[in-house]
N, C-alpha and C positions, 0 to 999 in steps of 0.2 A: 504494500500500500504506500502511495506517495503521501508522506506525512502532511504535506500542504493541503491535502484533501481529507484530512482526518475526520472532521465532523460530518461531511457529506457522505462518507463511506459507512457511517454507523447506521445499522438497520433501525428505523424508527418503530415505535410502538403506538397503538391507538387507544389503549385503555389506561386511564390515569393511574389505576392501582399498580400497574407495572412499574411505576416510578420507584416502588419500594422492593423491586426485584434486583438484587445485586448483579445478576447475570446480564442485565440490560446495559450495564455501564462498561466503558472502555477507558483504560488509563491514558492520560494525556501524554503525547510523545515527550521524551525527556528533554528535548531542546526547545520546547514551546515555552511561552511566557504567559503570565496572568496580568492583565491590565485592569485596574480597579479605580473607582472614583466615588466620592461621597461628599455631601455637603457638610462642612465643618459646623458643629453646633446647630444641627438641624432642629433640635428641640426648641431653641430660642426662636428660630425662624418660624416654626409652626405656631408658637405662642404669639408671634407678631402678625399672624395671619398670612404668612407667605407660603402656605402649604401647596398652593397651585403652582407657584413659581418654582418650588423645590421639585415637584413632580416633573415639570416641564424641563428643568435642567437635567434631571436624570435621563429623560427620554432623548433630549438633544445630544447628550454624550453618545448614546447608542447610534442614532442616525448619523452622527459625524464619523464615528468609527466605521460603520457599515459602508458609508459613501467613500471613505478613504481606501477601501479595499474592494473596488468594483469587480464583480464576477466571482468573488470568493465567499464561501459560506463558513462563518465562524460561530462558535457557541458564545452566547451572551445571556445575561439575565438582568431584568429591571428590578431594582430594590426599593423604589419609592423615592428615596433621597440620594440615589446613586445607581451605579451599574457595575457589573463585572464581566470580563471577557477572557477568553483563552485565544491566544494569537500565535501564529508561527513566527520564528525569529526575524524573518525578512520583512515582517509587517511592523516592527517596532517603531521605525522612523515615521511613517505616515500616521500611525495611531497616536504616537506621542504628539505630533503636530496638531492633530485633530482635537486631542484632549486639552492641549495648551490653549487652543482657540476657544474651546467650550468654556474653559475656566475664565478667560477674559470676558466673554459674553455674560456669563453668570454674574460676575462682579459688577460689570458696567451696567447691565440691564436691570438686574434684580438686587444688587447689593449682597450677593451670596458668595461665600468662599468655597470653591470646589477643590478638594484635595484630589490629586490624581497621580498615580504611580504605576510603574511596570516592574513586576517581580519575576525573576526566573523561576521556573517550576522546580529547578534543582534546589533553590534556597528553601522553598516550601517543604520539599521532601526531606531536606536536611533537618528541618525543625520538627520532623516526626509526623507530617501530614501527607496526604495523597490528593491527587486531583483525578477524579473519574467523571466521565461525561456520558450522558444518555441523550436520546433524541425522541421527543414526544411530538406526534403528528396531530396538529389541530385540524388540518384540512389537506386536500391534495397538493396545495401550493405552499403551505406554511407549516414549518416545524419550529419548536423551541427547544432550548437546551435545559437539561437538568444536571446539577453538579453534586457530587458526593465525595466524601473523603476528608472534609475539613480544610482542604487547601485554599479554597476561595476565601473563606473566613480568615484563615491565617494570613493571606496576602493583604487583606484589608487591614488587619491589625498591624502589619508591618509598615504600611504607609502612614498609619496614625502614630506610630512610635516615634517620638521626637529624636531619638538616637539613630533611627534607621531611615527617617523620612527623607533626608537629603539624598541618601544613597539611591533610593528608588524613585524619586520624583521624576516626572516625565521630561523635565528639562535636561536631565542627564542622558537622555536617550537620543537626542537629536540636536543639531545646530541649526535646523531649519526654522523659519519663522512660523508662528502659529498659523494654521490654515485649516479651515473646516467648511464643509458643504452640508448645510442643514436641509437640503431639498428633501421633501417627503415628510417632514415633521409637521403635524397638524394638531390642533386642539379646538374643534369647532362644534362640539356637542355640549348641550346643557348637562349638568350633573345628573346622574341616574338616580332617581328617587326609589326608595324601597317600596316594594309591593306587599311585603309580608310583615313589616313593622320595624325591622332593624337591619342596617348594613353592618356586618361584623367583620372586622379585619383581624385575622388570626395568624400568629407566628408560633411555631412549636419546634423545639429542638430536643432530641433524645440526650440524656446525660452521658451515654456512651456513644462514641462516634459512629460505630458500625452496627448499632442496634436497629436493624431494619424492621424487626418485629414490632417495636414501639410505634413506628409510623404506620405500619399496616393495621394494627389494632385501632389506632386513633382514626385513621381514615374510614375504616369499617364502622366505627362508632358514629362518626359524623354522618355517614350514609344512613345508619339506622335512625338517628335523631332527625336529620334534615331531609331525608328522601334522596331521590336520584338527582343527578347533576342538574337537570332542567328545573327541579324544584327550588334549588338554592342559588342558581346562576344569577348574578346581580345585573347582567345586561340582558334585557328583554327587548324585543322589537318595539313593543308599545311604549317603552320608556325612552327610546332613542329620538331625541328632538334636536335638530340643528339650532344653534344659538344665533341670535341677532343682537345680543347685548354686548356693547363695547368692552365691558369689564371681563367678559369671558373670552373675547378674541384678542385682547391686548397682548397676552404673553407670546402667542405665536407671532404677532406683528413685531414685538420687540426683538425677538431672536432673528427673524428673517430680514429685518431692516436695520440691524445693528450697524452703526457708523454711517447710516444714510441720512440724507437731508429730508426736509418736510415733503418735497415732491414725491420721492420714492416711497416714503411712508404712506402718503395718501394713495398712491397707485396700488400698493400692496393691500391696504385696507379696503379699497374698492374691489380688488380682485377677490378677497375673502367674502365680502358681502354678496357679490354677484354669484360666486360659487355656491354659497349657501342658498340663495334664491333658486338657482337652477336645481340643486340637490333636493330641496324641499318640494319643488314642483314635480321632479321625476319620481320621488318616493311616493308623493301623494297620488299621482296618476299611474304609478307602476309602469313607467315608460323607460325606454332605452335612449341614450344619447351618447355617442362615442363609446368610451369604455365604461360608462356608468349604466348599470342595470338597475333601474328603480325598483324592480320587483324583488330582486335577489340580493342586492347589496347589503341590506341590513341583516338578512339571514346569515350571509358570509361574515359580517362583522361580529355577530354574536358568537359564531363558531370560532373565530380567530382572536379570541381574547385570552389573556394569560391570568385569569382570575384564580387559578390554582397551579402551583409550581413548587419546585424543590431546588434549593441551593445550599445544601448542608442544613437547611431549615425548611420545614413545611410552611408555605405561605398560602393563605386562602382569603378571598373576599366573598362573604356569604350574605345572601338576602334571606333572612329567616325571622321567625316570630320571637317575641320576648321569651316565651316559654321554652322554645328550642335553645335559645341562648343560655338560659338558666340551667337547662339539662346538660348542655355542653360544658359549661363552667364547672358544674358538679363533677363531671367525669375528669376534666383536666386537673382540678384540684386533687382528686383522688390519686391520679397518676403522679402528680408532682409530689404529693406527700409520701408516696411510695418510693420516691427517688428515681423515677423513670424518665421524667421530662421536665423541661422548663417551658413556660409559655407566656405570651403577652397578647392582650386583646384590646381592641378599640371599637367602640360602638357609636354609630352615627345613623343619620337618616338618608344619606346620599353616598354615592360612589363617584369618583372622577374617572374619566376616560381620556387617554392621550394616544394619538394615532401615529403609526409609521406607515406611509402609503408608498409602497414600492411600485405598484401600479393599481389603478382603481378597478380594473377588471376582475382580478382574482388573487392578487397578492398584496394583502395589507394586514398588519398586526396591530392589536389594540391593548394597551396597558391599562389595567384596572387597579385602583387604590381607593381605600376608604377616604371620605372627605375629612377635612381638617386634620390631615397628617396621619392617615390610617396606619401605614406600615411603620412610619417613624415613631408614632405613639406606642404601637404594639411592641416595637423593638426596645423602646425605653423600659417598658414594663417587664419584658423578658430579661433584660440585662440586670434589672434590680433583683429579680429572682436568682439570677446566676451569682450575684454578689453575696447572697445569703441563702445558700442551698440548704 
């Protein structure tokens, strides 16, 4: 196998429960690297109401990296306040330049500090962790990565470590100027409102790195409490409404027109408005125009969401009833008290959706997070548990 095609050569699986089957994972090639980024002090940002800007920054890092490697398929994961990637060694320079540019935009447009670094997989393995990757198929055209082995979390801790931060910072990997292409990044939907009472953002991590049984049991319990995937899916077709409110469209505008004058900002703003008018019309009439299929696009969108995923931690965004939330918390507390897992949870009435549009016809991916800092707030709660096991 050509290691440059490592991810695309992994056989994908279609059932989410296979995420917890170790046989589905393949070890990352020894010369590959982990690129990671996250918002520094995202908790404070969330408290200041910048949770949408934080989400947008994490998604912008992903589209910048993907666009820096045209024609290549790499594994990555969206974490709400950041992102993680596995990249071949020859991708380090363009990826570093893309993340440097994303960092500049985050600070200039939103006042957010984005930490970004690249860590050799050998350093992670020397620290006692591994990086294993699986491939989960959302649809015929879209797959997402799952990470196991603790390596991605280890790399993130390395770029946060003040003694190691300078060694791994993206500026050490290239002399190129910051350069990023954010084409394909969109955020044009209104928040998704709950249909069952609560939007629950859940993060859970087994106390032992390789305890797949804990995750299998937890997922089966979630299914027993919450029903099948369609029952708790936070993105439903009837909840998808394109936004015409400037405050909901502003973040996309800020990223795509960064450094531009008033004229180009006005042009891009008009482009978004006209695009949403066209989209709303096609969806309402179930008509086709160009690559947009008004009848099937929202069906594809629901299918191509990452509302459940795994990157050393189970992450889920659920639309469930208060009674189901209480029953789930009871089970999680029982498992935590038995020393089997740590967890964090955030409860809201809405979920946010941020989109990567590779093409509108059949290849688009949509990131889901709970409103008002879903994953960030859940991560904070889980880390508090981990401090006091």
